[in-house]
PAGULO-302406 format. One line per 8 residues: number of its first residue (from 1); for each residue x, y negated, z of N, C-alpha, C. Coordinates in steps of 0.05 Angstrom, whole numbers, padded with zeros to 5 digits. Atoms other than C-alpha are relative to their C-alpha. Example, Ala and Ser with C-alpha at 12.3 -4.5 7.8 and 13.67 -1.06 7.14 Angstrom:
! PAGULO-302406
1> 00018/00024/00000/00246/00090/00156/00018/-00024/00000; -00016/00024/-00001/00273/00021/00143/-00015/-00022/00014
This chain:
! PAGULO-302406
1> 00017/00024/00000/00000/00000/00000/00018/-00025/00000; -00016/00024/00000/00027/-00070/-00015/00001/-00012/00027; -00003/00013/-00026/00055/-00105/00046/-00005/00020/00022; 00003/-00022/-00020/00063/-00041/00088/-00006/-00011/00028; 00010/00009/-00026/00029/-00047/00155/00018/00008/00023; -00019/-00003/-00022/00091/-00030/00195/00004/-00027/00013; -00003/00027/-00012/00093/-00087/00246/00028/-00011/-00003; -00026/00013/00005/00149/-00135/00227/-00001/-00029/00009
9> 00002/00028/-00008/00124/-00200/00256/-00002/-00019/-00024; 00001/00016/00025/00108/-00226/00186/-00028/-00002/-00010; 00026/00003/00014/00048/-00254/00149/00005/00003/-00030; 00000/-00002/00029/00035/-00235/00077/-00026/-00011/-00011; 00023/00012/00013/-00011/-00276/00034/-00001/00009/-00029; 00005/-00009/00028/-00039/-00245/-00030/-00021/-00019/-00012; 00018/00021/00009/-00069/-00300/-00072/00007/-00007/-00029; -00004/00010/00027/-00074/-00337/-00138/-00009/-00029/00000
17> 00006/00028/00002/-00082/-00409/-00162/-00029/-00006/-00006; 00029/00006/00002/-00157/-00418/-00150/-00007/-00017/00025; 00008/00014/-00024/-00196/-00462/-00101/00000/00017/00025; 00000/-00018/-00024/-00208/-00403/-00054/00029/00009/00007; -00027/-00010/-00004/-00137/-00379/-00064/00020/-00019/00013; -00018/00020/-00011/-00104/-00444/-00043/-00006/-00007/00029; 00008/00007/-00027/-00142/-00452/00023/00020/00010/00021; -00018/-00010/-00020/-00099/-00405/00065/00028/-00012/-00003
25> -00027/00011/00004/-00035/-00433/00033/00002/-00028/00012; 00001/00026/-00012/-00056/-00503/00054/00003/00002/00031; -00001/-00003/-00029/-00067/-00481/00126/00027/00009/00009; -00026/-00009/-00007/-00002/-00443/00129/00021/-00022/-00002; -00019/00022/00003/00035/-00504/00103/-00004/-00021/00023; 00006/00018/-00022/00000/-00548/00155/00011/00010/00026; -00010/-00013/-00024/00020/-00499/00209/00030/00003/00000; -00029/-00004/00004/00091/-00495/00182/00008/00028/00009
33> -00004/-00028/-00007/00087/-00420/00191/00013/00015/-00024; -00012/-00015/00022/00133/-00376/00149/-00017/00024/-00008; 00015/-00023/00010/00100/-00323/00106/00011/00009/-00027; -00009/-00011/00025/00112/-00279/00046/-00023/-00004/-00020; 00020/00006/00021/00074/-00302/-00017/00000/00022/-00021; 00003/-00020/00021/00048/-00248/-00065/-00021/-00011/-00019; 00018/00009/00020/00017/-00274/-00129/-00015/00023/-00012; 00017/-00020/00012/-00041/-00232/-00153/-00012/-00012/-00026
41> 00007/00013/00026/-00049/-00248/-00227/-00028/00008/-00009; 00027/-00006/00008/-00123/-00253/-00240/-00004/00003/-00030; 00002/-00001/00029/-00112/-00262/-00314/00007/00028/-00011; -00007/-00027/00008/-00084/-00191/-00316/-00016/00021/00016; 00017/-00018/-00015/-00137/-00162/-00270/00013/00014/00023; -00015/-00014/-00022/-00087/-00145/-00215/-00017/00003/00025; 00017/-00002/-00023/-00141/-00157/-00163/-00018/00025/00000; 00016/-00024/00002/-00176/-00095/-00188/00017/00026/00000
49> -00018/-00023/-00001/-00115/-00050/-00183/-00004/00015/00026; 00005/-00017/-00024/-00117/00008/-00134/00015/-00009/00024; -00016/00010/-00023/-00061/-00021/-00090/-00014/-00023/00013; 00013/00023/-00012/-00098/-00086/-00081/-00027/00007/00012; 00026/-00008/-00011/-00165/-00052/-00070/00003/00014/00027; -00004/-00010/-00027/-00134/-00018/-00010/00000/-00022/00021; 00001/00023/-00018/-00128/-00087/00020/-00028/-00012/00002; 00027/00011/00002/-00195/-00114/-00003/-00017/00017/-00019
57> 00016/-00017/00018/-00245/-00063/-00030/-00018/-00016/-00019; 00016/00017/00017/-00284/-00122/-00059/00016/-00011/-00024; -00016/00008/00023/-00226/-00137/-00106/00001/-00030/-00005; -00001/00029/00001/-00222/-00211/-00091/00024/-00011/00016; -00020/00014/-00016/-00166/-00258/-00069/-00014/-00022/00014; -00025/-00007/-00012/-00143/-00284/-00021/-00003/00023/00021; -00002/-00020/-00022/-00121/-00230/00029/00024/-00008/00017; -00022/00004/-00019/-00078/-00241/00091/00005/00026/00015
65> -00008/-00024/-00016/-00039/-00184/00123/00018/-00011/00023; -00016/00008/-00023/-00014/-00199/00193/00012/00025/00013; -00014/-00023/-00011/00039/-00149/00214/00015/-00008/00026; -00010/00009/-00026/00050/-00181/00282/00002/00024/00019; -00004/-00023/-00018/00079/-00131/00332/-00020/-00001/00023; 00019/00002/-00022/00029/-00157/00383/-00028/00008/-00008; 00027/-00006/00009/-00033/-00144/00341/00000/00026/-00017; -00001/-00023/00018/-00009/-00084/00301/-00001/-00008/-00028
73> 00003/00008/00028/-00034/-00095/00231/-00029/-00008/-00004; 00027/00011/00005/-00093/-00139/00214/-00001/-00009/-00029; 00005/00007/00027/-00119/-00145/00143/-00025/-00017/-00001; 00022/00018/00000/-00164/-00205/00133/-00006/-00009/-00029; 00007/00011/00026/-00202/-00222/00069/-00024/-00018/00003; 00018/00022/00001/-00250/-00278/00050/00014/-00025/00012; -00016/00023/-00007/-00219/-00347/00053/-00009/-00013/00027; 00009/00011/-00025/-00263/-00372/00110/00009/00016/00024
81> -00009/-00018/-00022/-00246/-00312/00153/00030/-00003/00005; -00029/00003/-00003/-00172/-00322/00139/00006/-00027/00014; -00005/00026/-00013/-00175/-00396/00159/-00007/00002/00030; 00007/-00003/-00028/-00211/-00379/00223/00020/00017/00015; -00020/-00018/-00013/-00163/-00322/00239/00026/-00015/00006; -00026/00014/-00003/-00101/-00366/00229/-00003/-00022/00021; 00004/00022/-00019/-00131/-00425/00267/-00001/00010/00029; 00001/-00012/-00026/-00146/-00380/00326/00027/00012/00009
89> -00026/-00012/-00007/-00079/-00344/00323/00020/-00021/00009; -00020/00020/-00006/-00039/-00408/00324/-00011/-00024/00017; 00012/00020/-00018/-00087/-00451/00365/-00001/-00028/-00011; 00001/00027/00012/-00093/-00509/00316/-00023/-00001/-00021; 00020/00007/00021/-00146/-00541/00271/-00027/00014/00004; 00026/-00011/-00008/-00204/-00506/00307/-00002/-00001/00030; 00002/00002/-00030/-00226/-00525/00378/-00004/00028/00012; 00000/-00026/-00012/-00215/-00466/00424/-00025/00005/00017
97> 00022/-00003/-00019/-00270/-00478/00475/-00027/00000/-00015; 00028/00000/00011/-00342/-00460/00459/-00013/-00027/00007; 00013/00026/-00004/-00383/-00523/00451/-00006/-00013/-00026; 00008/00015/00023/-00405/-00577/00403/00022/-00003/-00021; -00022/00005/00019/-00337/-00590/00372/00007/00025/-00016; -00006/-00025/00014/-00322/-00518/00355/-00023/00008/-00018; 00024/-00006/00016/-00393/-00507/00331/-00001/-00016/-00026; 00001/00017/00023/-00388/-00566/00284/00020/00009/-00021
105> -00020/-00008/00019/-00323/-00542/00252/-00008/00026/-00014; 00008/-00026/00012/-00349/-00471/00242/-00025/-00004/-00018; 00023/00005/00016/-00415/-00497/00215/00008/-00011/-00028; -00009/00012/00025/-00381/-00540/00162/00019/00018/-00015; -00016/-00020/00014/-00331/-00485/00147/-00017/00019/-00017; 00016/-00019/00014/-00386/-00437/00128/-00021/-00014/-00018; 00016/00015/00020/-00428/-00491/00095/00014/-00001/-00027; -00013/00000/00026/-00375/-00497/00042/00001/00027/-00013
113> -00002/-00028/00011/-00371/-00421/00035/-00026/00008/-00013; 00026/-00008/00011/-00446/-00415/00020/-00012/-00021/-00018; 00010/00022/00017/-00456/-00482/-00016/00019/-00008/-00021; -00019/00010/00021/-00400/-00518/-00052/00016/00022/-00014; -00017/-00020/00014/-00357/-00456/-00066/-00015/00014/-00022; 00014/-00013/00023/-00408/-00416/-00106/-00012/-00019/-00020; 00014/00019/00018/-00445/-00476/-00135/00020/-00014/-00018; -00020/00014/00016/-00383/-00514/-00158/00013/00019/-00020
121> -00011/-00020/00017/-00355/-00450/-00186/-00018/00006/-00024; 00019/-00005/00022/-00419/-00438/-00227/-00002/-00024/-00019; -00001/00024/00017/-00417/-00510/-00252/00022/00003/-00021; -00023/-00003/00018/-00348/-00496/-00281/-00006/00022/-00020; 00006/-00023/00018/-00371/-00429/-00310/-00019/-00008/-00022; 00019/00007/00020/-00432/-00457/-00345/00009/-00023/-00018; -00011/00022/00016/-00396/-00520/-00368/00017/00010/-00023; -00019/-00010/00020/-00346/-00478/-00406/-00011/00023/-00017
129> 00011/-00023/00014/-00393/-00423/-00431/-00007/-00008/-00029; 00008/00004/00028/-00404/-00416/-00506/-00015/00024/-00010; 00015/00025/-00002/-00460/-00420/-00522/-00008/-00006/00029; 00006/00007/-00027/-00480/-00458/-00460/-00030/00002/00006; 00028/00000/-00009/-00544/-00445/-00422/-00005/-00026/00014; 00003/00027/-00011/-00565/-00517/-00412/-00018/-00001/00024; 00018/00000/-00023/-00621/-00500/-00364/00015/00008/00025; -00015/-00009/-00024/-00575/-00462/-00317/00021/-00021/00007
137> -00020/00020/-00005/-00521/-00514/-00325/-00012/-00024/00015; 00013/00023/-00013/-00569/-00570/-00307/-00009/00005/00028; 00008/-00008/-00027/-00595/-00532/-00247/00024/-00002/00020; -00023/00000/-00019/-00525/-00523/-00217/00013/-00027/00002; -00009/00028/-00002/-00504/-00594/-00234/-00016/-00015/00021; 00017/00014/-00019/-00564/-00620/-00196/00006/00009/00029; -00006/-00010/-00027/-00548/-00575/-00136/00027/-00010/00009; -00027/00010/-00008/-00475/-00596/-00138/-00002/-00029/00009
145> 00003/00028/-00008/-00495/-00669/-00135/-00014/-00003/00027; 00013/00001/-00026/-00541/-00655/-00077/00020/00007/00022; -00020/-00008/-00020/-00485/-00620/-00039/00021/-00022/00004; -00019/00022/-00002/-00437/-00677/-00054/-00013/-00023/00017; 00014/00020/-00016/-00490/-00724/-00025/-00001/00006/00029; -00001/-00009/-00028/-00495/-00683/00038/00027/-00005/00013; -00027/00003/-00010/-00420/-00685/00046/00007/-00030/00003; -00005/00029/-00002/-00417/-00760/00032/-00013/-00012/00024
153> 00014/00011/-00024/-00468/-00774/00086/00014/00009/00026; -00015/-00009/-00023/-00429/-00731/00135/00025/-00016/00005; -00025/00015/-00002/-00366/-00771/00121/-00004/-00030/00006; 00005/00029/-00007/-00399/-00838/00136/00013/-00006/00027; -00014/00009/-00024/-00354/-00873/00187/00018/00022/00011; -00018/-00021/-00009/-00310/-00810/00191/00023/00002/-00019; -00023/-00005/00017/-00240/-00797/00166/-00001/00029/-00010; 00000/-00028/00007/-00251/-00722/00166/-00028/00012/00006
161> 00026/-00011/-00001/-00310/-00674/00167/-00010/00001/00029; 00007/00000/-00028/-00310/-00667/00243/00016/-00020/00015; -00014/00021/-00017/-00279/-00706/00301/00029/-00002/-00007; -00028/00000/00007/-00209/-00686/00279/00004/00017/-00025; -00008/-00016/00023/-00175/-00656/00218/-00002/00030/00008; 00005/-00027/-00008/-00194/-00583/00217/-00002/00019/-00025; 00003/-00020/00022/-00203/-00519/00176/-00025/-00006/-00017; 00024/00007/00016/-00270/-00548/00153/00009/-00018/-00023
169> -00011/00017/00022/-00231/-00601/00113/00016/00017/-00019; -00017/-00016/00016/-00181/-00550/00088/-00017/00018/-00019; 00017/-00018/00016/-00237/-00504/00064/-00014/-00016/-00023; 00015/00015/00020/-00275/-00559/00027/00017/-00013/-00021; -00016/00016/00019/-00218/-00596/-00006/00005/00012/-00027; -00006/-00010/00027/-00198/-00549/-00062/-00025/00001/-00019; 00024/00000/00016/-00270/-00543/-00086/-00009/-00028/-00008; 00008/00027/00008/-00285/-00617/-00084/00021/-00012/-00019
177> -00020/00009/00019/-00219/-00631/-00118/-00004/00012/-00028; 00006/-00013/00025/-00237/-00581/-00172/-00024/-00013/-00014; 00024/00012/00012/-00306/-00612/-00182/00006/-00028/-00010; -00007/00027/00008/-00276/-00682/-00186/00014/00001/-00028; -00014/-00003/00026/-00234/-00657/-00246/-00019/00010/-00021; 00018/-00013/00019/-00288/-00614/-00279/-00024/-00017/-00007; 00025/00015/00004/-00348/-00659/-00270/00001/-00026/00017; -00003/00024/-00017/-00327/-00728/-00243/-00026/-00015/00005
185> 00025/00015/-00004/-00397/-00756/-00253/-00016/00010/00023; 00014/-00010/-00023/-00421/-00711/-00198/00007/-00014/00026; -00009/00014/-00023/-00382/-00754/-00149/-00005/-00030/-00002; 00005/00028/00004/-00407/-00821/-00175/-00016/-00011/00024; 00014/00013/-00021/-00428/-00868/-00120/00004/00011/00028; -00005/-00013/-00026/-00400/-00825/-00064/00028/-00009/00010; -00026/00012/-00007/-00345/-00871/-00038/00013/00015/00024; -00011/-00015/-00023/-00338/-00832/00027/00015/00025/-00009
193> -00013/-00024/00010/-00321/-00769/-00011/00026/-00008/-00015; -00024/00009/00015/-00272/-00807/-00056/00023/-00007/00019; -00020/00008/-00019/-00236/-00836/00004/00012/00024/00015; -00009/-00025/-00013/-00233/-00768/00038/00018/00016/-00018; -00017/-00014/00020/-00205/-00736/-00025/00028/-00012/-00001; -00026/00013/00001/-00150/-00788/-00026/00016/00005/00025; -00014/-00005/-00025/-00133/-00779/00047/00011/00029/00001; -00008/-00028/00001/-00131/-00704/00038/00024/00004/-00019
201> -00020/-00004/00021/-00089/-00707/-00025/00027/-00011/00007; -00025/00012/-00009/-00036/-00749/00010/00014/00017/00021; -00012/-00016/-00021/-00023/-00697/00064/00021/00019/-00012; -00021/-00018/00011/00043/-00660/00053/-00008/00029/00000; 00009/-00028/-00001/00013/-00594/00075/-00019/00007/-00022; 00020/-00004/00021/-00044/-00601/00026/00014/00001/-00027; -00015/00000/00026/00004/-00617/-00031/00015/00027/-00003; -00014/-00026/00002/00046/-00555/-00015/-00019/00023/-00005
209> 00018/-00022/00003/-00013/-00510/-00008/-00014/00001/-00027; 00013/00001/00026/-00047/-00533/-00072/00019/00010/-00022; -00020/-00010/00019/00018/-00515/-00109/00008/00029/00007; -00009/-00026/-00010/00024/-00449/-00071/00030/00001/00004; -00029/00003/-00006/00092/-00474/-00049/00003/00002/00030; -00004/-00004/-00028/00117/-00450/00018/00018/-00021/00012; -00016/00020/-00014/00148/-00495/00070/00029/00009/-00001; -00028/-00006/00001/00223/-00498/00061/00013/-00007/00027
217> -00012/00004/-00027/00259/-00489/00127/00030/-00002/-00003; -00030/00003/00001/00330/-00511/00141/00013/00026/00009; -00014/-00025/-00007/00380/-00453/00145/00011/-00003/00028
């Protein structure tokens, strides 16, 4: 199996250059945690290979393998689950104590997983389809604009999605950044979203993660 589960105190990230695939890389860069990067070439169908299916039977990236000697071997798939796992493991970007602050971060984390992620992805798919199903495209564009409006209202008088920068921001950014490129008119009139995108894009960890570039540590 790729990334043998013999405990070695190492994290392995199996991923590719997609919005979902960059989320864990952003968080790892923000945490400045060393890890081994394994690119799973979706253009060649490597996510459907038998070795990869041993890690994620659903055949989707990203996958995190934690071979920490203290936890044994943990295999985590689904980007939201990976973000939550890492935030809890390293104690950052997710409030530890039960209560309103933690609930808000988790709520917005899974909001993007069930709203923007699938909807923005379908906008891209139908926009590029030949021939295009205009009815389906119009439906998902309208829903994308509604979700952008929800997010814009949430960001009113806020720098980040919740009280502090969190995994909710990290989860949402790659999809909003992708929509801004694919269908910029969907973000028209949403100044709060535009300002948030700019703040996010200036963060060094976000830049590294979006390029799937690991933190360079001094020897």
